[in-house]
C-alpha positions as CSV (number, residue, x, y, z in Angstrom):
1,M,19.3,4.4,-7.2
2,T,18.1,7.5,-8.9
3,I,15.9,8.3,-11.8
4,I,19.0,8.8,-14.0
5,D,20.3,5.2,-13.0
6,V,16.7,4.0,-14.1
7,C,16.2,5.0,-17.4
8,G,20.4,4.0,-18.0
9,T,19.5,1.3,-17.1
10,F,16.4,0.1,-18.5
11,S,16.9,1.8,-21.6
12,S,15.2,-0.6,-23.5
13,D,11.5,-2.9,-23.3
14,E,13.9,-5.8,-23.7
15,K,16.1,-4.9,-21.1
16,C,13.4,-4.2,-19.4
17,R,12.0,-8.3,-19.6
18,E,15.0,-9.4,-19.2
19,F,15.6,-7.9,-15.5
20,L,11.4,-9.0,-15.2
21,E,12.5,-12.5,-16.0
22,R,15.2,-12.8,-13.0
23,L,13.0,-11.4,-10.6
24,R,10.1,-13.4,-11.4
25,W,12.2,-16.8,-12.8
26,P,15.5,-16.6,-10.7
27,E,16.4,-20.3,-11.5
28,G,15.8,-19.7,-15.5
29,P,11.8,-19.3,-17.0
30,Q,8.9,-22.2,-16.1
31,C,5.5,-22.5,-17.7
32,T,3.2,-20.4,-15.4
33,R,0.7,-24.0,-16.3
34,C,2.5,-26.7,-15.9
35,K,5.8,-25.3,-14.1
36,T,7.9,-27.7,-16.2
37,R,11.3,-25.5,-17.5
38,E,11.5,-27.5,-21.0
39,L,10.9,-24.3,-22.8
40,A,11.7,-22.6,-26.2
41,R,12.4,-19.8,-26.7
42,L,10.4,-18.1,-29.7
43,N,11.0,-14.6,-29.9
44,A,12.3,-11.7,-27.5
45,K,9.0,-11.8,-25.7
46,L,7.1,-15.0,-26.2
47,L,7.8,-18.5,-24.5
48,Y,6.6,-21.5,-25.2
49,C,5.9,-24.9,-23.7
50,K,5.4,-28.3,-25.0
51,E,4.3,-30.2,-22.3
52,C,0.7,-27.6,-22.5
53,D,1.2,-26.3,-26.1
54,Y,1.3,-23.2,-24.2
55,Q,2.1,-19.5,-25.5
56,F,2.9,-16.9,-22.5
57,S,5.6,-14.2,-21.5
58,V,6.9,-13.3,-18.3
59,L,4.2,-11.0,-17.6
60,S,1.3,-13.2,-18.3
61,G,-1.0,-13.6,-14.6
62,T,1.2,-10.5,-13.4
63,I,0.1,-7.0,-12.9
64,F,1.6,-6.0,-16.0
65,H,-0.9,-8.6,-18.0
66,D,-2.1,-7.7,-21.3
67,T,-0.1,-4.1,-21.0
68,H,0.4,-2.0,-24.7
69,L,2.2,0.6,-22.5
70,S,6.0,0.9,-22.7
71,L,7.8,-0.8,-19.8
72,I,9.9,1.8,-20.0
73,K,7.1,3.9,-18.4
74,W,6.5,1.5,-15.9
75,F,9.6,1.7,-14.5
76,A,9.7,5.1,-14.5
77,T,6.5,5.6,-12.7
78,T,7.4,2.7,-10.6
79,F,10.4,4.4,-9.7
80,L,8.4,8.0,-9.1
81,L,6.1,6.5,-6.6
82,C,8.4,5.0,-5.0
83,E,10.5,7.5,-4.0
84,A,7.6,10.2,-3.7
85,K,7.6,10.8,0.5
86,K,4.3,11.7,0.1
87,S,3.1,10.3,-3.3
88,I,2.6,11.4,-6.3
89,S,-0.5,11.7,-8.6
90,A,-1.9,10.1,-11.7
91,H,-2.0,14.0,-13.2
92,Q,2.1,14.1,-12.6
93,I,3.2,11.2,-13.7
94,H,0.7,11.7,-17.1
95,R,2.2,15.1,-17.5
96,T,6.0,13.8,-16.5
97,L,6.0,10.4,-18.6
98,G,3.7,11.5,-21.5
99,M,0.6,9.7,-21.4
100,S,-3.3,9.9,-21.2
101,Y,-4.5,10.7,-17.9
102,K,-6.4,7.6,-17.9
103,T,-3.7,4.9,-18.6
104,A,-1.7,7.3,-15.9
105,W,-4.4,6.6,-13.9
106,Y,-4.9,2.7,-14.3
107,L,-1.1,2.2,-13.8
108,C,-1.1,3.8,-10.4
109,H,-3.6,2.1,-9.5
110,R,-2.1,-1.8,-10.9
111,I,1.1,-1.0,-8.4
112,R,-1.0,0.2,-5.7
113,K,-2.9,-3.4,-6.2
114,A,0.2,-5.2,-6.1
115,V,2.1,-3.6,-3.4
116,S,-1.4,-4.1,-1.4
117,T,-0.3,-8.2,-1.0
118,A,2.7,-7.3,0.8
119,E,2.8,-9.9,3.2
120,R,2.6,-8.0,7.1
121,T,3.9,-9.2,10.6
122,M,2.3,-8.7,13.9
123,L,3.7,-5.4,15.2
124,S,5.0,-5.8,19.1
125,G,7.1,-3.7,21.2
126,T,5.5,-0.5,22.1
127,V,2.7,0.1,19.5
128,E,0.8,3.0,19.2
129,M,-3.5,3.6,17.8
130,D,-5.3,6.3,16.8
131,E,-8.0,7.2,14.4
132,T,-8.4,9.5,11.8
133,F,-11.1,11.7,9.9
134,I,-10.4,11.8,6.2
135,G,-12.8,14.2,4.3
136,G,-13.0,18.1,3.0
137,V,-14.9,20.6,5.0
138,K,-18.8,20.2,4.6
139,R,-20.7,23.5,6.3
140,G,-24.6,23.9,6.6
141,I,-25.1,20.5,8.2
142,G,-23.6,20.4,11.8
143,Q,-20.4,19.3,13.4
144,R,-21.8,15.2,14.4
145,R,-23.5,15.1,10.6
146,A,-20.1,16.9,9.2
147,K,-18.0,13.9,11.1
148,E,-20.3,11.0,10.0
149,A,-20.0,12.2,6.6
150,K,-15.8,11.9,6.8
151,E,-14.2,8.5,5.7
152,I,-12.3,6.4,9.3
153,V,-8.9,5.8,9.4
154,I,-7.5,3.6,11.7
155,G,-3.3,3.9,12.1
156,I,-1.4,1.5,14.2
157,R,2.4,2.0,14.7
158,Q,4.9,0.4,16.6
159,R,7.8,2.5,18.0
160,G,10.8,2.2,15.7
161,G,8.6,-0.5,13.6
162,D,5.5,-0.7,11.2
163,L,2.6,0.8,10.4
164,R,-0.8,-0.5,9.0
165,F,-3.8,2.1,7.9
166,F,-6.7,0.9,7.8
167,H,-10.4,1.9,5.8
168,A,-12.8,1.8,8.8
169,D,-16.6,1.5,8.3
170,D,-16.7,3.1,12.1
171,V,-15.2,3.4,15.4
172,K,-17.1,0.9,17.7
173,S,-14.7,-1.3,20.5
174,G,-15.9,-4.5,18.1
175,T,-14.6,-2.8,15.0
176,L,-10.8,-1.9,17.1
177,A,-11.1,-5.3,19.2
178,K,-11.0,-7.0,15.7
179,Y,-7.4,-4.3,14.0
180,I,-6.1,-5.0,17.1
181,K,-6.0,-8.9,17.3
182,E,-5.2,-9.0,13.5
183,N,-2.1,-6.7,13.8
184,I,-0.8,-6.9,17.3
185,S,0.6,-9.7,19.0
186,T,-0.5,-10.9,22.3
187,D,2.6,-10.6,24.2
188,V,3.2,-7.0,23.5
189,D,4.8,-4.6,25.9
190,L,2.6,-2.0,25.6
191,L,-0.1,-0.5,23.8
192,V,-1.3,3.2,23.9
193,T,-4.1,4.6,22.7
194,D,-6.1,8.6,23.3
195,D,-8.5,8.5,26.1
196,F,-11.4,7.4,23.8
197,N,-14.1,5.3,25.3
198,A,-14.0,2.4,22.6
199,Y,-10.3,1.7,23.6
200,Q,-11.3,0.4,26.7
201,K,-13.5,-2.3,26.3
202,A,-11.5,-3.3,22.3
203,V,-7.8,-4.1,24.4
204,G,-8.8,-6.5,25.9
205,Q,-5.9,-8.4,27.8
206,V,-3.4,-6.3,25.9
207,K,-1.4,-4.0,28.9
208,H,-3.1,-0.3,27.3
209,E,-2.1,2.9,28.5
210,T,-3.8,6.0,27.4
211,V,-3.0,9.4,27.2
212,N,-6.0,12.0,28.1
213,H,-5.9,14.6,25.0
214,T,-9.4,15.6,26.0
215,G,-7.6,17.2,29.6
216,K,-4.9,18.7,26.6
217,E,-2.8,15.9,27.6
218,Y,-0.4,14.9,24.8
219,V,2.8,13.1,26.7
220,R,3.0,11.5,29.9
221,Y,6.5,10.2,31.2
222,T,7.1,7.4,33.1
223,P,10.0,5.4,34.4
224,D,9.6,2.5,31.8
225,V,8.0,4.5,28.8
226,T,6.7,7.6,27.5
227,I,2.9,7.4,26.9
228,H,1.8,9.2,23.9
229,T,0.2,8.5,20.4
230,N,2.8,10.8,18.5
231,T,4.1,8.2,16.0
232,A,1.0,6.9,14.5
233,E,-0.4,11.1,14.6
234,S,3.2,11.3,12.5
235,A,1.9,8.6,9.9
236,F,-1.4,10.6,9.9
237,S,0.2,13.9,9.1
238,L,2.0,12.5,5.9
239,L,-1.6,10.8,5.0
240,N,-2.5,14.0,4.9
241,R,0.0,16.1,3.0
242,A,-0.2,13.8,0.7
243,I,-3.8,14.2,0.0
244,V,-3.8,17.5,0.2
245,G,-0.5,17.8,-1.6
246,S,-0.6,15.4,-4.0
247,W,-3.6,13.5,-5.1
248,H,-6.4,16.5,-3.8
249,K,-8.9,14.4,-4.2
250,I,-9.6,10.7,-3.6
251,S,-13.1,8.9,-3.4
252,A,-14.0,6.3,-0.4
253,K,-13.8,3.7,-3.1
254,H,-10.7,3.5,-4.1
255,L,-9.0,5.0,-0.2
256,P,-8.0,1.7,0.9
257,K,-5.4,2.1,-1.9
258,Y,-3.4,5.0,-1.2
259,L,-3.6,3.5,2.2
260,A,-1.7,0.2,0.7
261,E,0.6,2.5,-1.0
262,M,1.4,4.8,1.9
263,E,1.8,1.8,3.9
264,F,3.9,-0.1,1.6
265,R,6.3,2.8,1.1
266,F,7.0,4.3,4.8
267,N,7.3,0.9,6.1
268,R,10.3,0.6,3.6
269,R,11.7,3.5,3.7
270,K,14.6,2.9,4.6
271,N,15.1,0.2,2.1
272,P,17.6,1.0,-0.6
273,N,16.2,-1.5,-3.0
274,L,12.6,-0.4,-2.6
275,F,12.2,0.4,-6.4
276,V,13.1,-3.7,-6.9
277,D,11.5,-4.9,-3.9
278,T,8.3,-3.1,-5.5
279,L,8.7,-4.9,-8.8
280,R,9.1,-8.8,-7.3
281,H,5.5,-7.6,-5.9
282,M,4.4,-6.7,-9.4
283,I,5.9,-9.3,-11.2
284,T,3.8,-11.8,-8.4
285,A,1.2,-10.1,-8.5
286,D,-2.4,-11.6,-9.8
287,P,-3.9,-8.9,-12.8
288,L,-5.9,-6.0,-12.2
289,T,-7.9,-5.1,-15.1
290,F,-9.8,-1.9,-15.6
291,E,-13.5,-3.5,-15.3
292,N,-12.7,-4.8,-11.9
293,L,-10.3,-1.5,-10.9
294,T,-14.1,0.4,-11.6
295,A,-16.3,-2.4,-10.2
296,E,-18.1,-1.2,-7.4
297,P,-17.4,-3.0,-5.0
298,D,-14.2,-3.4,-6.0
299,P,-14.1,-7.5,-6.3
300,E,-9.9,-7.0,-6.4
301,F,-9.2,-5.7,-3.7
302,D,-11.3,-6.6,-1.4
303,K,-10.6,-10.3,-1.5
304,V,-7.2,-9.4,-0.2
305,P,-6.5,-10.0,3.2
306,A,-6.6,-7.5,5.8
């Protein structure tokens, strides 16, 4: 599907709503409160439930809830976000589709919130784990303090499989162990990391190999498997290109949302139905208000399971 296909197929809000209804209710509309299917259609938008005397639409209780923006622009933004390998900025959406920057920023974050609810399976086979530090250059405060001022991102990637990104508070062994336990299967064939000391305690009973970056070793060949973390580092490279080339500047508070977007798109990069899959998550995700999005901390995102 191309942007021309999207604009042609979903050329009106009515066609967009019809498609969302099929995604949300494959067996036909049902009341969002009492789940009955004995409904009356009041108009093209509203449905009425006689059982609980309730009016609602296909957008009610979803990430689209209370939107005043044309669904045509929702669909176009979703497609652009899905197809941009290094993502797309809210400023670009604002210029391309003709909406205010604030609307574009809020719209992109609602899509990110929806895809962050996607189910994650445990990683297996040969898995690589690494960490990177996100943030600009801070001068005049010393190398150690400059590193501490950056944001930590943990990356876990199964070779030939899925990716996980996490915004971490630190890289202590207990923190690393938590991410290993929650994301890597106990019968994983091999976990590969660099020679950072915290991994030695964090891996527990998992079979573990390290590549000695300190000693300028970047790959080691064995009869069974090649030892390196290049697969995880390539995902970090893509993330850095998105930050530098598309987003330019992101806050620490919203970093998990950008990571969720990158992870969702990367794990479905070969899925020809990525656009529809994204809409399916959007029509089943809970609403995100602007007040909650800009709250400190963000309660809507913090309740999403790691």
